C-alpha positions in Angstrom: 0.1 -10.6 24.6 0.5 -10.1 21.2 -2.5 -12.0 20.1 -4.3 -10.1 22.9 -3.4 -6.6 21.6 -4.6 -7.9 18.2 -8.1 -9.1 19.5 -8.4 -5.6 21.5 -7.6 -3.9 18.1 -9.9 -5.8 16.1 -12.7 -5.5 18.6 -12.1 -1.8 18.4 -11.8 -1.6 14.8 -15.4 -3.2 14.6 -16.8 -0.8 17.0 -16.1 2.0 15.0 -17.3 0.5 11.7 -20.4 -0.7 13.6 -21.1 2.7 15.1 -20.0 5.2 12.5 -23.4 6.8 12.2 -23.3 7.6 16.2 -19.6 8.6 16.2 -19.8 10.8 13.0 -23.4 12.0 13.2 -22.7 15.5 12.5 -21.6 14.8 8.9 -23.2 11.6 7.7 -26.6 11.5 5.9 -28.9 9.2 5.1 -28.4 7.4 1.9 -30.3 4.7 -0.2 -27.1 2.2 -0.5 -24.5 3.2 2.3 -21.6 1.5 1.3 -18.8 -0.1 3.4 -15.4 1.5 2.1 -11.8 1.0 3.2 -9.5 3.5 1.8 -5.9 2.2 1.5 -2.7 4.6 1.8 0.6 4.8 2.1 0.8 7.0 5.1 -1.5 9.0 7.1 -1.8 12.0 7.7 -0.2 13.3 4.7 0.0 17.4 4.3 0.8 16.7 0.7 -2.2 14.3 0.0 -5.3 16.9 0.5 -6.7 15.3 -2.6 -7.3 11.8 -0.7 -8.6 13.5 2.1 -11.2 15.4 0.4 -12.3 11.8 -1.1 -12.2 10.5 2.3 -14.2 13.4 3.7 -16.7 13.6 0.5 -17.7 10.0 1.1 -18.4 10.5 4.7 -20.8 13.7 3.8 -22.2 11.4 1.2 -23.2 9.1 4.1 -20.9 6.3 3.4 -18.9 4.2 6.3 -15.5 5.0 5.6 -12.2 3.3 7.2 -8.7 4.1 6.5 -5.8 1.7 6.4 -2.3 3.5 6.4 1.1 1.4 5.9 3.0 4.0 7.9 1.7 6.6 10.5 2.1 10.5 9.1 3.3 13.3 10.8 0.6 14.5 13.4 3.2 17.1 14.8 3.6 19.0 11.5 1.1 20.8 9.6 -2.2 18.7 10.0 -5.3 19.8 7.7 -8.3 20.9 9.9 -10.3 18.2 8.5 -8.4 15.6 10.3 -9.8 16.6 13.7 -13.3 17.9 12.4 -14.1 14.3 11.0 -12.1 12.5 13.8 -10.4 10.7 11.3 -7.9 9.4 13.6 -10.5 7.3 15.2 -11.0 5.5 11.7 -7.5 4.7 10.7 -5.8 1.2 11.1 -2.0 1.1 11.0 0.8 -0.6 9.5 -0.6 -4.5 9.6 -4.0 -5.8 8.8 -5.9 -7.4 11.4 -6.3 -11.4 11.4 -9.9 -10.8 10.6 -11.0 -7.7 8.6 -14.9 -6.4 8.4 -17.1 -7.2 5.3 -16.0 -4.1 3.4 -18.1 -3.7 -0.2 -14.8 -2.0 -1.5 -11.1 -1.7 -1.0 -10.0 1.7 -2.5 -6.1 2.0 -2.9 -5.1 5.6 -3.6 -2.2 4.9 -5.9 -1.2 2.0 -8.2 1.9 0.9 -5.8 -0.6 0.8 -3.0 -2.9 -1.4 -4.6 0.3 -3.7 -5.9 1.2 -4.1 -2.5 -2.2 -4.9 -0.9 -2.5 -7.4 -4.0 0.8 -9.1 -3.0 -0.3 -10.2 0.1 -1.8 -13.8 -0.4 -3.6 -13.6 2.6 -5.5 -10.4 1.8 -5.6 -11.6 -1.9 -8.1 -14.2 -0.9 -10.0 -11.8 1.4 -10.2 -9.4 -1.8 -12.0 -11.7 -4.0 -15.2 -11.2 -2.1 -14.9 -7.5 -2.2 -14.7 -4.9 -5.4 -11.1 -3.8 -5.5 -10.2 -0.4 -7.0 -7.4 1.3 -7.4 -6.4 4.8 -8.6 -3.5 5.7 -10.8 -1.6 8.9 -10.2 1.9 10.7 -11.1 4.7 8.1 -10.6 2.3 5.1 -10.8 2.1 5.1 -14.4 5.2 6.7 -15.2 8.5 6.0 -12.9 7.6 2.8 -11.5 7.1 1.0 -14.8 10.3 2.3 -16.4 12.3 -0.7 -15.4 9.8 -3.2 -15.5 6.4 -2.2 -17.7 4.8 -5.9 -16.5 4.9 -4.4 -12.7 1.4 -4.4 -12.6 0.2 -7.1 -14.9 -1.1 -9.4 -12.6 -2.9 -6.9 -10.4 -4.6 -5.1 -13.3 -6.0 -8.7 -14.5 -7.6 -9.1 -11.4 -8.7 -5.6 -10.3 -12.4 -4.7 -10.5 -11.7 -1.1 -11.5 -9.0 1.2 -12.1 -9.3 5.3 -11.8 -6.8 7.0 -13.5 -6.9 10.7 -12.4 -6.6 11.7 -16.1 -7.1 10.4 -19.7 -3.3 10.6 -20.3 -2.9 8.0 -17.6 -6.0 6.2 -19.0 -4.1 5.7 -22.3 -0.8 4.5 -20.6 -3.0 1.9 -18.8 -4.2 0.8 -21.8 -0.9 0.4 -23.2 0.1 -1.7 -20.4 -2.7 -4.2 -21.2 -5.4 -3.0 -18.7 -8.8 -3.7 -20.4 -10.6 -0.4 -21.3 -13.7 -1.9 -19.8 -12.1 -1.7 -16.4 -11.0 2.0 -16.6 -12.7 4.9 -15.6 -11.1 8.4 -15.5 -11.8 10.3 -11.9 -10.2 13.4 -11.4 -8.8 14.6 -8.3 -10.8 17.3 -7.2 -10.7 20.4 -4.5 -13.4 22.0 -2.4 -14.1 25.3 -4.2 -15.6 27.1 -1.2 -12.4 26.5 0.4 -10.7 28.9 -2.4 -12.7 32.1 -2.6 -12.6 33.9 -6.3 -11.5 37.5 -6.9 -10.5 38.9 -10.2 -6.6 40.0 -9.7 -5.7 43.5 -10.6 -2.1 44.6 -11.6 -0.8 46.7 -8.9 0.2 50.3 -9.6 3.8 51.0 -8.7 3.9 48.0 -6.6 5.0 44.3 -6.3 3.6 41.6 -9.1 3.5 38.6 -6.7 4.1 35.2 -8.4 3.8 31.7 -6.4 4.2 28.0 -6.6 3.1 25.5 -4.4 4.1 21.9 -4.5 6.5 19.6 -3.2 10.1 20.4 -4.1 11.0 17.4 -6.8 12.4 17.4 -10.0 9.4 16.8 -12.0 7.8 20.1 -10.6 10.1 21.8 -12.5 10.7 24.9 -10.0 14.3 25.4 -11.0 13.1 26.1 -14.5 11.0 28.9 -12.8 13.8 30.2 -11.0 15.9 30.4 -14.5 12.8 32.1 -16.0 12.3 34.5 -12.9 16.2 35.6 -13.6 15.2 36.6 -17.0 11.9 38.3 -16.3 13.6 40.6 -13.3 15.9 42.3 -15.8 12.7 43.9 -17.5 10.3 44.1 -14.7 12.4 44.2 -11.5 9.1 44.8 -9.5 8.2 40.9 -9.2 8.5 38.6 -6.4 8.2 34.7 -6.5 7.2 32.8 -3.6 7.8 28.9 -3.7 5.5 27.0 -1.3 6.6 23.4 -0.4 9.8 21.4 0.7 11.3 18.4 -0.5 14.8 17.0 -2.0 15.2 19.5 -4.5 15.4 22.5 -1.8 19.0 22.5 -1.4 19.7 23.0 -5.4 17.1 25.4 -5.4 19.0 27.4 -2.8 21.9 27.3 -4.9 20.1 28.6 -8.0 18.8 31.4 -6.1 22.3 32.6 -4.7 23.9 32.1 -8.4 21.2 34.0 -10.2 21.5 36.9 -7.1 17.8 36.4 -6.4 17.7 36.5 -2.8 15.4 39.5 -2.5 13.2 38.3 -5.2 12.6 34.5 -4.6 11.7 32.9 -0.9 11.5 29.5 -0.4 8.7 29.5 2.2 8.6 26.0 3.1 5.6 23.7 4.2 2.2 25.6 4.9 -0.8 24.9 6.3 -4.2 25.1 4.2 -5.0 28.4 5.7 -1.5 30.1 4.7 -1.6 28.8 1.3 -5.0 30.4 0.9 -3.7 33.7 2.3 -0.6 33.2 0.2 -2.6 32.3 -3.2 -5.1 35.4 -2.4 -2.4 38.0 -2.2 -0.6 36.6 -5.2 -1.4 37.4 -8.9 0.5 34.7 -11.2 0.9 31.2 -10.2 3.6 28.9 -11.7 4.2 24.9 -12.3 6.4 24.3 -14.8 6.0 20.5 -14.9 8.3 18.1 -16.4 9.3 14.8 -17.0 12.2 13.9 -14.7 15.1 11.7 -15.5 13.7 8.6 -14.1 10.5 8.9 -16.4 8.4 10.5 -13.3 5.6 12.7 -14.4 2.5 14.0 -12.7 -1.4 13.8 -13.6 -3.1 17.1 -13.0 -1.6 19.1 -10.1 -4.1 19.8 -7.3 -2.1 23.1 -6.2 -3.0 24.5 -10.1 -6.5 23.7 -9.5 -6.9 25.6 -6.5 -4.8 28.7 -7.7 -7.3 28.8 -11.1 -10.0 28.5 -8.7 -9.1 31.6 -6.7 -8.6 33.8 -9.7 -4.8 33.6 -10.4 -3.5 33.5 -13.8 -1.5 30.4 -14.2 1.2 29.3 -16.4 2.3 25.7 -16.5 3.5 23.2 -19.1 2.2 21.0 -22.1 3.2 18.0 -19.4 0.7 14.8 -19.0 -2.7 15.8 -17.9 -1.9 19.6 -17.8 -3.6 20.1 -21.1 -6.6 18.6 -19.8 -7.0 21.4 -17.1 -5.8 24.7 -18.8 -7.1 25.4 -22.4 -4.3 27.3 -23.6 -4.4 31.2 -23.8 -8.2 30.9 -22.3 -8.0 29.7 -18.8 -4.3 29.9 -18.5 -1.1 29.6 -20.5 0.9 26.7 -21.5 4.6 26.2 -22.7 7.0 23.7 -23.4 8.6 21.8 -20.7 12.0 22.4 -19.6 12.2 26.4 -21.4 13.0 29.1 -19.0 12.9 31.5 -21.8 9.7 30.2 -23.2 8.3 30.5 -19.5 9.9 34.0 -19.0 8.3 35.1 -22.4 4.8 33.8 -21.0 5.4 35.6 -17.5 6.2 38.6 -19.5 3.1 38.6 -21.5 1.1 38.1 -18.6 2.5 41.1 -16.6 2.3 43.3 -19.7 -1.3 42.4 -20.5 -3.2 42.8 -17.5 -6.4 43.5 -19.5 -6.6 39.7 -20.0 -6.6 38.8 -16.4 -10.2 38.9 -15.6 -11.5 36.7 -18.6 -8.7 34.0 -18.1 -9.6 34.2 -14.1 -13.4 33.6 -15.0 -12.6 30.7 -17.7 -10.3 29.2 -15.1 -12.9 29.1 -12.2 -15.5 27.9 -14.4 -13.3 24.9 -15.8 -12.9 24.1 -12.1 -16.1 24.1 -11.0 -17.7 22.2 -14.0 -15.0 19.2 -13.7 -12.9 19.2 -10.7 -14.8 20.4 -8.0 -15.2 17.9 -4.7 -19.0 18.0 -4.6 -19.6 16.6 -8.1 -16.6 14.5 -8.1 -18.1 12.5 -5.0 -21.4 12.4 -6.8 -19.5 11.0 -9.8 -17.5 8.5 -7.7 -20.7 7.5 -5.9 -22.5 6.4 -9.1 -19.2 4.9 -10.2 -19.3 2.7 -6.9 -22.9 1.8 -7.3 -22.6 0.8 -10.9 -19.6 -1.7 -9.9 -21.9 -3.0 -7.2 -24.7 -3.7 -9.5 -26.7 -0.8 -7.5 -27.9 1.4 -10.4 
């Protein structure tokens, strides 16, 4: 029975791969060299990984045949991005175990370093990979936390991988230091769809509340505890502010304690997870975006936060830190503001400065939107990725 189910599952997989144009004709277009790409992820769907969803749908829109392998099933009962249904992505996904025989993909595209390592560690799959192009994208904990105990973690994989795509130059330098050959590395930023984030210049409300917001997973490296401590300082001079924290995670209980400790129950709201539509609505109503990222006790850092890109695209004045790849996104005092990590006092000073200088909001917002459109927009990002893949395949 087990073998029978495997055969049936494999037959269904081949059906979808072979008939993708018919199944997904609404979004696909004819390209000169359509590629067959297997995107490998840890769990799917994942509400916090819209950046991966943008890659998948962007490649589909470009006319490529995309399938998904996920080691775990995501939470389909929670907040699910509308593109999951729009692109019928659950029909493209294989879960938990690779079939005995896999289709002849051109590229196997692993979305994290640890995912690439997991795939590479499978002897049967490793042999199959030799006849494909093996590409691994490195983000956040991949190149920081996971190499703290053992810097040789990725050594064998990096020797065999065909292409490595770090999401920022900061991570590229880390990879070179780990021994990855520079010719194998191309920086490819995670991107956002600017058409989903409508731009408008914010104006300081007269005798009304100034709204600050953060959107992130509630984990240590996001530095939200420092944001709360900063708000406690700012509110003494500017009591007409409110801070909304969108997201959830293991730090929530600690953040709740901080809010009570500083008596900020009426000034700070832990909103919890939100749908993409809710996030856009909340950003539209806000004025200032905070993301005081920091290196946590395990050495974990992030690349360039996508939520920060979304806020900048919508015209919020963003305040972040001199952290990892963030300075590659924000030009200090031009398209936003940067402060040192782990400094609530410096963060409070920056918030106060922004509140007291609304005449600067417009120029900063315009510069921020331009930065996103020029370097972090999905459509041009997919075109760049397509060129990278064609070069890798020798099709240029």
